[in-house]
N, C-alpha and C positions, 0 to 999 in steps of 0.2 A: 395475505401472510407475508411478513417481512422478517427474515431471519437475521441473526447476528453474523457479522463477519469475523475474520481471524487476523491477528497480527503475526506475521511470519518474518523470517530472516532469509534474504536471498543468498543461496549457497553457490550458484554458478549455473552454467548450462552444460548439457550433455546430449547424448543421442540414445533414443529408445526405439525399439522395433515393435510393431503391432503383430497380430496373429497372421497377417498375410506376408510379413517380412519387409514391410515398408518402414523405412527409417523416418523418425520424427524428431526435430530439434525441440527440446524442452528445457524449461528453466526449473531448477530444483529449489523449492521453498521449504524451509524447516519451521514447523510450528513451535517446537521447543517446549518451554514451560509456560506457554500462554494459558492464562487462567482468568476467571471472572472475579474481580475484586470489589465490584459494587453494582448497584442498580439505581436507575432514575425512574421515579413514579410520577404519574399524572397529578396526584394529589399534592405532592411535595414540590415537584420540579416543573410541572406543566407539560411534561413529555415522558415517553417511556424509552428506556435505553439500557443497554448492558455496558458496563465499564470493564474493559479488558486490560491486562498488564502482561508484559513479557520481559523476561530476563531480570531475575531478582537481583536487587542491588542492596548494598549496605546502607544503613540509615545515614551515615555521614557523607555519602555520595550523592544524595538526593536533596532537592530543595525542601525547605521547612514546610511549605503547604502540602506537598506530597507526603512528607513524613507524618504530618498530623492527620491527614486524610486516611492513610494506611492504618494508623493506630486506632482511629475511630471505627474503621471498618473491620478491625481485628485480623488484618492480613499484613503480609510483608510488603515493603516498598518495592516497586518495579522501576526499571529504567525507562520503559516506554509504556504510556497509558493512553488509551484511545477509547472514545465512546462510539457505540454503534446503536443508532435508533432502530427499534424493533416494534413489532405489533405485540399486543397484550399476551398472545399465546406463545410468544417466543422469548419470554423472560427466562433467563438461566439463573439458578440459585448461586449466591456468593460462595466462592471456594471451589467451584467446579473447574477441573482441569480439562482443557479442550485438546483435541487431537486432530489428526489429519482426516479421519473418517467423518468429520463434519461436512466434507464435500464428497461428491461421488464422481467416478470416472464417467466421462461423457457429457457432463453438465458444463455450462458456460459461466464464466466468472468475470468480474471487473477487478483490476488490480491498480493500486495507487502507490506511488513511491516518489522519492526525490531523485531527479535525474542527475547524471554525472556533470560536474561543473567543468566548463571548457575554457574559463578565463575570458579575457577581453578579446573579442573577435570582430573582424571587419564585416561589412554588409554582404559581401559575396557568400561568405561561409554562414553568417547568422541568418540571413533572409533569402539566400539563394538568388542574389542579384546576378545579372549576366555580365556585368563589367563593361568597360568602354572598348572601342575598336582597337585592334592591334596596330593599325596604321593610320593613314589619312591625317597626319598631324597631331595625333595623340602622343604626348611625351611624358613619360613617368607618371601616368595617371590611369593605367589600365585597370586597376582594381580599386579606384577611388569611388567614393559615394556619389559624386555629382552634386548638382544644385539641390539645396534643401529649403531655402527661405523664399519669401515673397518679395514683391516690389514695395509700392507705397503702403498697400494694406494687405494683410495685417502687419507687415513689416517684422515678422518674427517666425521662428520655426514652430509649427503647430505640435501640440502634444501628441504622442503616439507615433511620430514619424519614424519610419524604419531606418535606423542608423546603426553605427558601430556601438558595441557595448558588451555588457556581461552576458555570456551565453551559457545556458544549462543551469544546474543548481536550482531547479524549480519543481514544484509539485506537478507530476504527470500522471494522468489516468488513462489506462488502455482498457478498452471495453471488449467484451465478447471473445475472450480467450478460452479455449477449450481445456478442460482438465483431462490429461492423458491418463492419469491414474494416481493412486495414493498408496503410500507405504505405511501401514499402521504400526509396524514393529519399530521403524526408525523415525516415525512421525513426520513424514515428508509428503509434500504435494507436488506433483509434476504437472506443469502448465505448459501447453504447447505455445511456442513462439517466444519472443523476447520480452523481458519485464524491465522497466526503467530502473536506474540505479547501478552502482557498483556492488561487488560481492560484499556481504555484510550489512547491506541496507535494510531497514525495516520496510516491509511491504504489507499493505492492507488488502485482503481478499474479501470480496462480498459476492453474493449471487448476482449475476448479470441482470440489470434492470430492464433491458430490452428484449429478454428471452423469458419464455415460460418454463417453469420447473415443476417436475412431478416426482413423487416418491422420495423426497429429501427428508432426512431425520429432523423432526421438529420437537423441541427447540434445537436439540443437538443430539449426537450419538451417545454422549456421556452425560447422564442425568444426576449421578451421585455426587454430592459435595465431598471434597477431600477430607473435611473434618470428620465426616461420618466414617470414612475409610480408616482414618488414623485411630479413631476410637474403637473400631472393631478389631483392629490389629492389636491394640493395647489390651483389650479384653482377652 
């Protein structure tokens, strides 16, 4: 069984207490208006997946391919769209609004987000180099990189050499974070520990691939499409 993940927004960090009074540092993730806007099938696409979107956007603010895809699916365009590959029994109907109860307190999850950009940094900060000696003839080169090239062969700097350069602003995945709890009323998920990215970053949450899971809602805790709800209200 492979369930769908969720697209969330990082709200920040706070402190929560368990039943024994122990404080836990948690990251607050908001599910918001995350919804299923499409499905991928084995017959048509060669794989099975749920297409999720979050944060509704105006049609003029999205690219034309996204606008056309939303029109064909009969849904509104979203700012962030992600596919989650699932098993056949975890396909969620199009139009279903997802919420925080998709995850349960105590389970482990994997989170993925774009880390904070730190600009152009030296080798000591970027790769944890020790630097040169503080004395013994070292002059104005205490934090320098040192030798990087070769002699006659190959006579160049090999690719992948740890050097100064852009740091951060890359996709980072953190595995096996524990879900401290969920707030269904506010649609929030509380994850123990730190999550990559600054506040407002889109964060993908999935069931931890290296842990076993039991008694999770399949395919999700909400199974009724929003279209059905709107029709019933209209009636």
